[in-house]
C-alpha positions as CSV (number, residue, x, y, z in Angstrom):
1,X,0.0,0.0,0.0
2,X,1.2,3.5,-0.8
3,X,2.4,5.7,2.0
4,X,-0.1,8.6,2.1
5,X,1.4,10.6,4.9
6,X,2.2,13.4,2.6
7,X,-1.5,13.8,1.6
8,X,-2.5,14.6,5.2
9,X,-3.6,18.3,5.5
10,X,-4.9,18.4,1.9
11,X,-8.6,19.4,1.5
12,X,-10.8,20.0,-1.5
13,X,-12.9,23.1,-1.0
14,X,-16.0,23.6,-3.3
15,X,-17.3,27.1,-3.5
16,X,-20.8,27.9,-4.7
17,X,-21.1,24.5,-6.4
18,X,-24.7,23.7,-7.3
19,X,-25.0,20.1,-8.6
20,X,-25.5,17.2,-6.3
21,X,-24.2,14.9,-9.0
22,X,-20.9,16.8,-9.3
23,X,-20.4,16.8,-5.5
24,X,-20.9,13.1,-5.4
25,X,-18.5,12.5,-8.3
26,X,-15.9,14.9,-6.7
27,X,-16.1,12.8,-3.4
28,X,-15.4,9.7,-5.4
29,X,-12.5,11.3,-7.3
30,X,-11.0,12.6,-4.0
31,X,-11.2,9.3,-2.1
32,X,-9.7,7.3,-5.0
33,X,-6.6,9.5,-4.7
34,X,-6.4,9.3,-0.9
35,X,-7.8,12.7,-0.1
36,X,-10.8,12.6,2.2
37,X,-11.4,16.1,3.6
38,X,-14.1,18.0,1.9
39,X,-15.0,21.6,2.7
40,X,-18.2,23.3,1.3
41,X,-18.2,27.1,1.1
42,X,-21.4,29.0,0.3
43,X,-23.0,25.9,-1.1
44,X,-26.7,25.0,-1.2
45,X,-28.2,21.9,0.4
46,X,-27.8,18.8,-1.9
47,X,-30.0,15.9,-2.8
48,X,-28.3,13.2,-0.7
49,X,-29.7,10.4,-2.7
50,X,-28.1,11.8,-5.8
51,X,-24.8,12.5,-4.0
52,X,-24.7,8.9,-2.8
53,X,-25.5,7.5,-6.2
54,X,-22.4,9.2,-7.7
55,X,-20.2,9.0,-4.7
56,X,-20.7,5.3,-4.1
57,X,-18.3,4.1,-1.4
58,X,-17.0,7.7,-1.0
59,X,-20.3,9.0,0.5
60,X,-18.6,9.1,3.9
61,X,-16.5,12.0,2.5
62,X,-19.7,14.0,1.9
63,X,-21.1,13.0,5.3
64,X,-18.0,14.4,7.1
65,X,-17.9,17.6,5.0
66,X,-17.4,20.9,6.7
67,X,-19.8,23.6,5.8
68,X,-19.1,27.4,5.9
69,X,-21.2,30.3,4.8
70,X,-18.3,32.1,3.1
71,X,-15.1,31.1,1.4
72,X,-13.1,33.4,3.7
73,X,-14.4,31.6,6.7
74,X,-13.8,28.2,5.0
75,X,-10.2,29.0,4.4
76,X,-9.4,30.4,7.9
77,X,-7.9,27.2,9.2
78,X,-5.5,26.6,6.3
79,X,-2.0,27.8,5.8
80,X,-2.2,27.8,2.0
81,X,-5.1,28.1,-0.5
82,X,-4.8,27.3,-4.2
83,X,-7.6,28.4,-6.5
84,X,-8.1,26.3,-9.6
85,X,-9.0,28.3,-12.6
86,X,-8.5,28.4,-16.4
87,X,-9.1,32.1,-16.8
88,X,-6.3,34.6,-16.9
89,X,-6.3,38.4,-17.0
90,X,-4.4,41.5,-16.1
91,X,-5.9,41.7,-12.6
92,X,-5.8,37.9,-12.0
93,X,-3.0,35.9,-10.5
94,X,-0.5,34.3,-12.9
95,X,-1.6,30.7,-13.3
96,X,0.8,28.0,-12.1
97,X,0.6,24.6,-13.8
98,X,-0.9,21.9,-11.6
99,X,2.2,19.8,-12.0
100,X,4.5,22.6,-10.8
101,X,2.2,23.3,-7.9
102,X,2.2,19.7,-6.8
103,X,6.0,19.5,-7.0
104,X,6.4,22.7,-4.9
105,X,3.9,21.4,-2.3
106,X,5.9,18.2,-2.0
107,X,8.8,20.3,-0.5
108,X,6.6,21.1,2.5
109,X,4.3,18.1,2.8
110,X,1.8,18.2,5.6
111,X,1.1,21.9,5.3
112,X,-2.7,22.5,5.7
113,X,-3.7,23.3,2.1
114,X,-7.0,24.0,0.5
115,X,-7.6,23.1,-3.2
116,X,-10.4,25.5,-4.1
117,X,-12.8,24.9,-7.0
118,X,-15.6,27.3,-8.1
119,X,-19.1,27.2,-9.4
120,X,-19.7,24.8,-12.4
121,X,-20.9,27.6,-14.7
122,X,-18.4,30.4,-14.1
123,X,-15.6,29.1,-11.8
124,X,-14.1,31.2,-9.2
125,X,-14.9,34.9,-9.2
126,X,-12.1,37.5,-9.0
127,X,-12.9,38.2,-5.4
128,X,-12.8,34.5,-4.6
129,X,-9.5,34.0,-6.4
130,X,-8.1,37.0,-4.5
131,X,-8.7,35.0,-1.3
132,X,-6.4,32.3,-2.6
133,X,-2.6,32.4,-2.4
134,X,-2.0,30.6,-5.7
135,X,-3.9,30.4,-9.0
136,X,-3.4,26.9,-10.5
137,X,-4.3,25.8,-14.0
138,X,-4.9,22.5,-15.7
139,X,-3.7,22.4,-19.3
140,X,-6.5,21.5,-21.7
141,X,-7.2,21.7,-25.4
142,X,-8.4,25.0,-26.9
143,X,-11.0,22.9,-28.8
144,X,-12.8,22.6,-25.5
145,X,-10.9,24.1,-22.6
146,X,-13.5,23.8,-19.9
147,X,-13.3,20.8,-17.6
148,X,-16.2,19.2,-15.7
149,X,-15.8,20.0,-12.0
150,X,-15.3,16.4,-10.8
151,X,-12.8,15.9,-13.6
152,X,-10.8,18.9,-12.5
153,X,-10.9,17.6,-8.9
154,X,-9.7,14.2,-10.1
155,X,-6.7,15.6,-12.1
156,X,-5.7,17.9,-9.3
157,X,-5.8,15.1,-6.7
158,X,-4.0,12.7,-9.0
159,X,-1.1,15.2,-9.5
160,X,-0.9,15.8,-5.8
161,X,-0.9,12.1,-5.1
162,X,2.0,11.5,-7.5
163,X,4.1,14.2,-5.8
164,X,3.0,13.8,-2.2
165,X,2.2,10.1,-1.6
166,X,5.8,9.3,-0.8
167,X,6.6,12.7,0.9
168,X,7.2,13.2,4.6
169,X,5.9,16.1,6.5
170,X,8.5,18.9,6.6
171,X,10.2,19.2,10.0
172,X,10.9,22.4,11.7
173,X,8.6,25.4,11.9
174,X,4.8,25.0,11.7
175,X,3.2,27.4,9.1
176,X,0.7,29.8,10.7
177,X,-3.0,29.3,10.0
178,X,-4.7,31.7,7.6
179,X,-6.5,33.5,10.5
180,X,-3.1,34.6,11.9
181,X,-1.9,35.6,8.5
182,X,-5.1,37.7,8.0
183,X,-4.6,39.5,11.3
184,X,-1.0,40.2,10.5
185,X,-1.7,41.6,7.1
186,X,-4.4,43.8,8.5
187,X,-2.0,45.1,11.1
188,X,0.6,45.9,8.4
189,X,-2.1,47.5,6.1
190,X,-3.3,49.7,9.0
191,X,0.3,50.8,9.7
192,X,0.9,51.7,6.0
193,X,-2.5,53.5,6.0
194,X,-1.5,55.6,9.0
195,X,1.9,56.4,7.4
196,X,0.0,57.7,4.3
197,X,1.1,54.9,2.0
198,X,-2.3,54.7,0.4
199,X,-2.8,58.1,-1.1
200,X,-5.8,57.2,-3.3
201,X,-6.3,53.4,-3.5
202,X,-4.4,50.2,-3.6
203,X,-5.0,48.8,-0.1
204,X,-7.0,45.7,-1.1
205,X,-4.4,44.7,-3.7
206,X,-1.6,45.2,-1.2
207,X,-3.4,43.0,1.4
208,X,-3.9,40.3,-1.2
209,X,-0.2,40.5,-2.2
210,X,1.1,40.4,1.4
211,X,-1.2,37.5,2.4
212,X,-0.1,35.5,-0.6
213,X,3.6,36.1,0.0
214,X,3.3,35.1,3.7
215,X,1.3,31.9,2.9
216,X,3.6,30.8,0.1
217,X,6.6,31.4,2.3
218,X,4.9,29.2,5.0
219,X,5.8,31.7,7.7
220,X,5.4,30.6,11.3
221,X,3.5,32.6,14.0
222,X,6.9,33.9,15.2
223,X,8.0,34.9,11.7
224,X,4.7,36.6,11.1
225,X,5.3,38.7,14.2
226,X,8.8,39.7,13.1
227,X,7.5,40.4,9.6
228,X,4.9,42.8,11.0
229,X,7.3,44.5,13.4
230,X,9.4,45.7,10.4
231,X,6.5,47.7,9.0
232,X,5.4,48.9,12.5
233,X,8.9,50.2,13.2
234,X,9.0,51.9,9.8
235,X,5.6,53.4,10.4
236,X,6.6,54.8,13.7
237,X,9.8,56.2,12.2
238,X,7.8,57.8,9.4
239,X,5.4,59.4,11.9
240,X,8.2,60.8,14.0
241,X,9.7,62.5,11.0
242,X,6.4,64.0,9.8
């Protein structure tokens, strides 16, 4: 049997997903790859008979699913969030190939990571993707580039299984949860605001950037505090010279 230690901490997060059939098929895809934690964010109630029909022996994944009213709330306990999307744009994050994402994650196996998938019709919105630290893409043909939700989940979980099934949890510091990163980023943004850094606009984009950098660097609680202290000291110095 494969060693699946490296898959611990990985969760599939479905955001605004509507179809009971797709949810059931996603559960089956997850469990077949050794990933059993499902998080539902801003999702409706599903027809459990239909979910069970498509999940088969993976229905227990659905039964144990965590439900949250918003994506922000759903991601609060994770250290890293990866939003899966095929769309690109000037204001969107640069897409990282799923193979590259899986390989990078293998270097820090065990980190609490959310794989985020959006609504079947339109995927993740710009606001939802902004809550994620990485944008991950799955290469597909231009003849029909849109993947079914459960197929995208299957491919993502398969790539992670290839990279992580033999990995060992990284030793050393423990990455801070998203809730701590959010607090630190707000503290830094408040400091920059007081120092007059945001003359017109730009605070939301700066917060997204800082949160993403901290999450991808897997900063610990102590490192977050030191990171914030640099901005606080600079802010205090700026105020004293004003």
